C-alpha positions as CSV (number, residue, x, y, z in Angstrom):
1,M,0.2,-0.1,0.1
2,W,1.3,3.6,-0.7
3,L,0.2,6.7,0.1
4,A,0.5,9.6,-2.3
5,R,0.9,12.9,-1.1
6,I,-0.3,15.4,-4.3
7,H,0.3,19.1,-4.2
8,V,-1.9,20.9,-6.9
9,T,-1.0,24.8,-7.3
10,L,-1.4,27.1,-10.1
11,K,1.5,27.7,-12.6
12,P,3.1,31.3,-11.6
13,V,1.8,32.9,-14.5
14,V,-1.8,32.6,-13.6
15,N,-3.6,35.0,-11.3
16,D,-4.4,33.6,-7.9
17,P,-7.6,35.3,-5.9
18,Q,-7.7,33.2,-3.8
19,G,-4.1,33.9,-2.8
20,L,-4.6,37.7,-3.0
21,A,-7.6,37.6,-0.7
22,I,-5.8,35.4,2.0
23,L,-3.0,37.8,1.6
24,S,-5.4,40.3,2.6
25,G,-6.5,39.1,5.5
26,L,-3.3,38.2,6.6
27,H,-2.2,42.1,6.5
28,Q,-5.4,42.9,8.0
29,L,-4.9,41.0,10.7
30,G,-1.3,42.7,11.5
31,F,1.1,40.1,9.7
32,A,2.6,42.8,7.5
33,A,5.6,40.8,6.9
34,A,3.9,38.7,4.3
35,R,4.5,39.6,0.9
36,S,2.8,37.2,-1.3
37,V,0.2,34.2,-0.9
38,R,-0.2,31.2,-3.9
39,A,-3.5,28.8,-2.6
40,G,-3.6,25.3,-3.8
41,K,-4.6,22.0,-2.7
42,L,-3.1,19.0,-1.4
43,L,-4.9,15.3,-1.9
44,E,-3.9,12.3,-0.3
45,V,-4.4,9.1,-2.0
46,A,-3.9,5.7,-0.5
47,L,-2.9,3.2,-3.6
48,D,-2.9,-0.8,-3.8
49,V,-0.4,-1.6,-6.1
50,P,2.9,-3.6,-5.9
51,S,5.3,-1.3,-6.4
52,R,6.6,2.3,-6.2
53,E,6.9,2.7,-10.2
54,A,3.7,1.5,-10.4
55,A,2.4,4.0,-7.9
56,A,4.3,7.1,-9.4
57,A,2.6,6.0,-12.8
58,A,-0.7,5.7,-11.9
59,V,-0.2,9.2,-9.8
60,A,1.0,10.9,-12.5
61,S,-1.5,9.9,-15.3
62,R,-4.1,10.8,-12.8
63,C,-3.1,14.1,-12.2
64,R,-2.6,15.0,-15.4
65,R,-6.2,13.7,-16.4
66,L,-8.1,14.6,-13.4
67,L,-6.8,15.7,-9.8
68,G,-5.2,18.9,-12.0
69,N,-5.8,21.3,-14.8
70,P,-2.1,20.7,-17.1
71,V,-3.2,24.4,-18.5
72,I,-2.7,26.6,-15.7
73,E,-1.6,24.3,-12.6
74,D,1.3,22.3,-11.7
75,F,1.5,19.5,-9.7
76,H,4.3,17.7,-7.4
77,Y,3.5,14.5,-5.4
78,S,5.7,12.3,-2.6
79,L,4.9,8.3,-2.2
80,E,5.4,6.6,1.6
């Protein structure tokens, strides 16, 4: 059994209104040191496959096809 931790974030050139709203909230709470925020999502997926290579192939395929939008998002993952 493998646990994939998948991080999906907007590409740097894509506007991030959620990140801007979070940054504004941080500033309103007095956290003036915050300079930028990029919001994303973390997904944890348990996989029942026999090898690390099979898990990596399955995760990469699903990220490209469903979990991330390759036009505007980047993804990376780790396997445990």
